[in-house]
Each structure stands twice: as C-alpha cells, then as structure tokens.
N, C-alpha and C positions, 0 to 999 in steps of 0.2 A: 464374486460377485457382477450383480445385474448393472445399466448402464440407468435403474429407476432414474425422476428427478435430483431428487435426496441427494444422490451417489453426485452425481452432475454438476449440484450443487458443492458437495462438499469437494470434488476432486475442484470444480473452478475458481474458488475462495484459493484454494491451494494456490493454481498459478499466476492468480492477478498477484498475491500475494510476494511471492515468486521473483517475480520481475526487479524489485526497485531490489531486495536486500536477501542477502545481509551483506553488512559493510565491514571492510577487513580494514585496521590505520597498518597503512604503509610502514610505519616504524618499529610498533612492540608487535603486531601479533594480534592488538587485542577488538572479536566477534562484538560486535553488532547487528541482534541480528531481525530488530524493528526499527521502524521512526523512533517510536518511544524510548527504545531499549538506547535506541543513537542520544536524544536530548536529558533523556535522564541522567548517563551514566560521561558523557560529556559535560565541559564547560561552558559556557559565553565567553567573546572573546572579552575582554577587556575593555569597560568606557564603550560599545558599537554592540550593535542593536547584530551582527553575525547574517543582517542580510545581505544583498545585496544580486539589483535585477542588473538580466544578462537577455541577448538573444543567440540563440542556438546555431551553430552552420548556417542553416534556412533560415535566417535572420525571423524563428518564434521566438515568443517574449517568454524567460523561465527563471524561476528564481535562482538564487543561490546560498546557498545555509553554508556558514560558518563556523565551527563547535572544534573546541581547543581537546583532546583526548587525553588523557589522564596521565600519559608518555609524555603530554604538551606537544605532542606535533598537532597540527592545527587538519580537523575534516570537511570538507566540504560532500551536500547534501545536493542532488538537482532538482529543481519542481519543475516540472516543462509542461507547455501550457499541452493541454487535451488531444488538443490536433495533430498527431503525431502520427504523421502522416506514410513512412514505411510500414513494411512488413509487419517488423514485431510493434509496431507500435495501428497497425489497422486487428492485429487479431488480438492485442488484448482490449481492443472497443467491442469488438465482435464480443466475448469472451462477458467484459459486461457487460453485454447489452442482457444476456441470453442469462445470464444471474439475475440481470432483474427480473424479467420474466420471468425466470421460477417462482423469483421473492415478491412478486407483483401476482404469481397464479396462487401462491400460500397466503393470499390476503391481508400482504401490506398495499400500499402508498405507492404507487410512484416515485414520490417524493420519500418517503420513509426506502423504500429499496435504493433506491439511490445515494443516501447519509448514510446506511448502517455498509452499504458497501466497500463507502469511500474512507468509511471506518479502519472495513479489514484491507484498504492499498495501502491506505497512512500503514498496520502496526497495532493500529489501537485497539481493537478487533471487538469484536461485538458480542453484546449482549443476548441482543433478538433473534439473530441469526445462533449464537452457540442455544438459546432455549429452542430454536425449530431443529435443530439436529437433536436433543439431547428429545424433546418430543418425540421423534421418527427413530429414535432408541426405544424408548420406553413400548412403544408400543407394537415390538418385531412377537 
C-alpha cells in the first residue's frame, strides 16, 4: 500500500479516533466503541445533566460527562481543552492539522474540514469524508 494522500487521510483518521475510544465499563466489561455508542447505550443520571466543569492536573479546563452503564455503574468521559501540551496531545494536534490540510486539498473549506474531522474524533462519523474515500475507491 503506497502512502498516498488518501491512505494518509484514512490512517490519520483512524489514529485520531483511536485516542478517545473504546471505553470499557469496569463493572460489567461492556465496551463503548465510539462517543455515539457511549451516549446511545448509556443512560443519563436521573435528575442531573451529567456534566461537570472541572480542571485537569495542569489547571486546563475540561468537562466531565457522567452516564450510567446498563449495569448501573456510573461511567465518565472527559472533554478536555484542545490545548493538551503533552507529547500525545501535540501529536494529536499535528495529526489533526495534517488531516485538515489533506481535506482542504481535496476541496473542503478550512471550516468544513475542521467540522468533519471533529465529527470523526467524536466518533460520529463523517458522510463527507466517507464519500471522499468511496470516490477514491471507485476510481481505482
């Protein structure tokens, strides 16, 4: 497999998504592969939004999302500031920028490229990116 821009896009998207999921319930072992799965297959905590503003160890803002697994265990997902300055955070941002540049080169506006990549990172999927990859496969 050559390292064409399409292959780079596909592998880069996989890497971005892999950083956040899967999540596993420590009580029953149920696996949530994407944020969409996590939200669809868990329940809101009765009488509460499930959202809590917080700060990480480096005093960066983040939001904690609490949901109940079907087994009753409370699970949490974190939405941290994009400005994660750790080596992993810097790598994710570089990867995001590289993927954005590839999408812009394929005709998306910078705003659209960002929106579609954020959908992928959240586990929602992107019909626009999927169509680009299918178009490439159909032109082989």
